[in-house]
Rosetta silent file (secondary structure, phi, psi, omega in degrees, C-alpha in Angstrom):
SEQUENCE: MFTRPQLSSAGLSEQQALDAGYTCACRTLPLSDVPRALVNFDTLGAVKLVADAATGRLLGVHAAAQAAGELMLAATYAIKAQMTVSDLAATWAPYLTMAESLRLAAKLFDPGEQMPTSCCA
SCORE:     score description
SCORE:     0.000 S_00000001
   1 L     0.000  139.570 -178.978    0.002   -0.025   -0.002 S_00000001
   2 L  -105.019  139.937  177.198    1.326    3.411   -0.890 S_00000001
   3 L  -134.200  165.755  174.121    0.581    6.433    1.312 S_00000001
   4 L  -134.482  114.525   -0.555    1.360   10.104    1.283 S_00000001
   5 L   -74.721  161.501  177.643    3.284   10.816    3.311 S_00000001
   6 E   -64.936  151.591  177.277    5.169    7.616    3.297 S_00000001
   7 E  -118.009  136.588  176.489    5.355    5.720    6.626 S_00000001
   8 E  -151.150  162.232 -175.724    8.398    3.848    7.738 S_00000001
   9 E  -153.952  148.915  173.581    9.940    2.376   10.889 S_00000001
  10 E  -142.478  139.736  177.942   13.154    0.778   12.161 S_00000001
  11 E    78.212 -154.767 -174.498   13.722   -0.674   15.582 S_00000001
  12 L   -87.405  144.158  167.389   11.416   -0.487   18.502 S_00000001
  13 L   -77.524  171.102  176.530    8.310    1.602   18.837 S_00000001
  14 H   -56.833  -49.189 -174.476    7.797    3.571   22.087 S_00000001
  15 H   -66.917  -39.472  177.543    5.313    0.923   23.350 S_00000001
  16 H   -63.494  -38.041  178.818    7.653   -2.030   22.337 S_00000001
  17 H   -66.722  -39.682  178.354   10.507   -0.319   24.205 S_00000001
  18 H   -67.530  -41.375 -179.908    8.327    0.184   27.277 S_00000001
  19 H   -64.632  -29.392  178.361    7.174   -3.455   27.086 S_00000001
  20 L   -82.166   -2.579  176.792   10.769   -4.533   26.909 S_00000001
  21 L    96.103    4.145  173.950   11.527   -2.763   30.189 S_00000001
  22 L   -74.863  152.931  168.435   13.190    0.397   28.887 S_00000001
  23 L   -98.285  115.842 -172.152   12.515    3.808   30.279 S_00000001
  24 E   -89.031  148.722  166.495   11.996    5.735   27.043 S_00000001
  25 E  -122.058  124.120  174.903   12.980    9.274   25.962 S_00000001
  26 E  -126.555  151.076  172.096   11.347   10.206   22.704 S_00000001
  27 E  -139.245  145.124 -179.740   11.468   13.247   20.517 S_00000001
  28 E  -124.624  127.937  179.147    9.481   14.221   17.489 S_00000001
  29 E  -107.906  117.128  176.238   10.710   16.553   14.796 S_00000001
  30 E   -71.406  148.897 -179.735    8.033   18.070   12.578 S_00000001
  31 H   -65.462  -19.211  177.339    8.998   18.300    8.922 S_00000001
  32 H   -67.518   -4.088  171.867    8.421   22.037    9.095 S_00000001
  33 H  -108.442   14.423  179.721   11.911   22.000   10.881 S_00000001
  34 L  -110.317  114.159 -178.899   13.621   19.918    8.094 S_00000001
  35 H   -49.789  -45.714 -177.342   15.352   22.103    5.529 S_00000001
  36 H   -58.713  -45.334 -178.068   14.745   19.535    2.646 S_00000001
  37 H   -67.244  -31.907 -179.987   10.983   19.501    3.409 S_00000001
  38 H   -70.257  -45.771  179.765   10.894   23.238    3.476 S_00000001
  39 H   -67.198  -26.643  179.685   12.533   23.630    0.032 S_00000001
  40 L   -84.737   -5.882 -175.380   10.243   20.922   -1.351 S_00000001
  41 L    53.877   39.960 -177.763    7.164   22.754    0.051 S_00000001
  42 L  -141.194   79.669 -174.679    6.122   19.471    1.548 S_00000001
  43 L  -101.790   19.905  178.014    6.125   19.690    5.330 S_00000001
  44 L   -77.428  120.768  172.533    3.444   17.103    5.995 S_00000001
  45 L   123.436 -170.345 -175.792    4.765   14.607    8.570 S_00000001
  46 E  -162.278  162.671  173.365    7.304   14.095   11.314 S_00000001
  47 E  -119.716  131.640 -178.911   10.341   12.018   12.404 S_00000001
  48 E  -123.825  133.293  173.024   10.292   10.342   15.855 S_00000001
  49 E  -109.064  138.438  178.422   13.259    8.960   17.630 S_00000001
  50 E  -116.360  122.704 -178.413   12.885    6.435   20.561 S_00000001
  51 E  -133.179  158.308  174.526   15.873    6.143   22.915 S_00000001
  52 E   -73.231  123.138 -177.986   16.733    4.524   26.225 S_00000001
  53 L   -67.950  -27.833 -176.826   16.443    7.315   28.775 S_00000001
  54 L   -76.885  -34.241 -172.241   19.172    5.733   30.932 S_00000001
  55 L  -116.523  -18.175 -174.244   21.872    5.417   28.256 S_00000001
  56 L    78.163    5.570  177.661   20.652    7.568   25.356 S_00000001
  57 E   -61.936  128.466  178.521   20.908    4.556   23.062 S_00000001
  58 E   -68.001  126.249 -177.993   18.821    4.800   19.992 S_00000001
  59 E  -108.588  -31.672 -175.761   16.174    2.131   20.006 S_00000001
  60 E  -157.346  151.337  173.091   13.823    3.128   17.196 S_00000001
  61 E  -132.435  138.372 -179.373   13.119    5.631   14.348 S_00000001
  62 E  -138.077  137.664  179.824    9.727    6.264   12.834 S_00000001
  63 E  -138.866  141.527  160.556    8.797    8.640   10.036 S_00000001
  64 E  -119.352  102.067 -171.647    5.838    9.980    8.235 S_00000001
  65 E  -165.529  155.877  169.640    7.451   11.922    5.429 S_00000001
  66 L   -62.035  131.094 -177.216    8.077   12.168    1.748 S_00000001
  67 L    66.874   26.431 -177.899   10.984    9.710    1.234 S_00000001
  68 H   -61.660  -32.969  174.698   10.574    8.266    4.700 S_00000001
  69 H   -56.863  -37.820 -178.994   11.705    4.824    3.447 S_00000001
  70 H   -67.406  -19.370  179.074   14.996    6.348    2.437 S_00000001
  71 H   -75.908  -24.967 -168.227   15.701    7.431    6.026 S_00000001
  72 H   -72.195  -21.267  174.293   15.524    3.924    7.292 S_00000001
  73 H   -65.883  -45.999  176.111   18.868    2.770    5.979 S_00000001
  74 H   -66.309  -38.113  175.549   20.696    5.267    8.031 S_00000001
  75 H   -61.337  -45.690  177.858   18.369    4.630   10.947 S_00000001
  76 H   -61.341  -44.059  176.258   18.995    0.906   10.749 S_00000001
  77 H   -59.350  -45.160 -179.227   22.839    1.433   10.716 S_00000001
  78 H   -59.921  -49.831 -179.903   22.488    3.828   13.785 S_00000001
  79 H   -60.906  -51.852 -179.600   20.383    1.251   15.714 S_00000001
  80 H   -60.726  -39.480 -178.717   22.637   -1.705   14.745 S_00000001
  81 L   -76.231   -6.110  175.716   25.729    0.207   15.720 S_00000001
  82 L    65.490   37.299  176.641   24.080    0.985   19.144 S_00000001
  83 L   -66.454  146.569  168.119   24.631    4.733   18.643 S_00000001
  84 E   -84.698  170.746  178.391   23.320    7.118   21.221 S_00000001
  85 H   -70.970  -26.899  175.656   21.282   10.147   20.332 S_00000001
  86 H   -68.637  -41.542  174.256   24.384   12.285   21.205 S_00000001
  87 H   -54.787  -48.153 -173.293   26.387   10.185   18.686 S_00000001
  88 H   -67.940  -36.993 -179.058   23.670   10.669   16.071 S_00000001
  89 H   -69.661  -22.493 -177.335   23.425   14.469   16.727 S_00000001
  90 L   -93.535    0.672 -178.277   27.201   14.773   16.157 S_00000001
  91 L   -75.998  166.077  175.544   27.176   12.916   12.827 S_00000001
  92 L   -98.203  140.081  174.923   27.457   14.632    9.552 S_00000001
  93 L  -135.457  142.416  173.711   24.528   14.519    7.090 S_00000001
  94 L   -56.754  129.305 -179.167   24.290   15.975    3.648 S_00000001
  95 L   -69.489  140.332 -178.601   22.561   19.311    3.712 S_00000001
  96 L    69.269   42.207  171.557   19.220   19.446    2.006 S_00000001
  97 L  -129.479  155.221  176.291   18.510   15.672    2.297 S_00000001
  98 L   -68.909  -27.724  179.297   15.693   14.041    4.305 S_00000001
  99 L   -58.679  -26.120  179.503   18.480   11.995    6.045 S_00000001
 100 H   -60.978  -23.109 -177.533   19.518   15.178    7.781 S_00000001
 101 H   -60.246  -29.380 -179.396   16.263   14.925    9.717 S_00000001
 102 H   -67.129  -46.104  174.069   17.791   12.084   11.850 S_00000001
 103 H   -58.019  -49.738 -178.756   20.607   14.384   13.060 S_00000001
 104 H   -59.392  -43.059  176.289   18.179   17.225   13.662 S_00000001
 105 H   -66.883  -32.920  178.020   15.831   15.131   15.672 S_00000001
 106 H   -68.340  -28.075 -179.042   18.669   13.758   17.750 S_00000001
 107 H   -73.152  -16.530  174.692   19.680   17.286   18.613 S_00000001
 108 L   -68.615  -13.458  176.729   16.290   17.714   20.275 S_00000001
 109 L   -78.825  -10.897  176.197   17.490   15.528   23.099 S_00000001
 110 L   -85.610  113.071 -176.933   19.949   18.375   24.098 S_00000001
 111 L   -60.391  -26.250  179.647   17.982   20.639   26.477 S_00000001
 112 L   -80.513   -9.107 -178.316   20.142   23.549   25.276 S_00000001
 113 L   -76.936  124.429 -171.928   19.226   23.179   21.693 S_00000001
 114 L  -105.619  -31.248 -176.491   16.890   26.006   20.775 S_00000001
 115 L  -134.071  110.703 -175.422   16.506   25.692   16.968 S_00000001
 116 L   -68.513  -29.932 -174.031   16.590   22.188   15.453 S_00000001
 117 L   -76.912  157.415  179.266   17.046   23.271   11.907 S_00000001
 118 L  -105.477    9.015 -174.756   20.405   23.933   10.406 S_00000001
 119 L  -101.312    3.536  178.556   19.228   26.316    7.777 S_00000001
 120 L  -126.202  148.815  176.537   18.737   29.371    9.987 S_00000001
 121 L   -98.167    0.000    0.000   21.160   31.393   12.070 S_00000001
């Protein structure tokens, strides 16, 4: 089935993480804060990260976005490598790609982060 926006998921959902005994920390980045979505004039959707609150380890990534499926390769690698949200926030992502949304969403775990987008000063 095809949807607009596309729906994609890697790793654990918030409920699955809770059921597995994790204390979750989750953040959701609306596409209105993703530079690629802004230039495409297609800000319908969001990207959600699920992390272990105790360690910051990334447990799951979920997206409703144009090209959401393309985000999942990077998300799968990050989960498989047991990256933390701090690790993910510190990675490089090509500017003006939807993959950049993973890094931007990870930055939301930093309480000092005031503007998640990288396109504005």
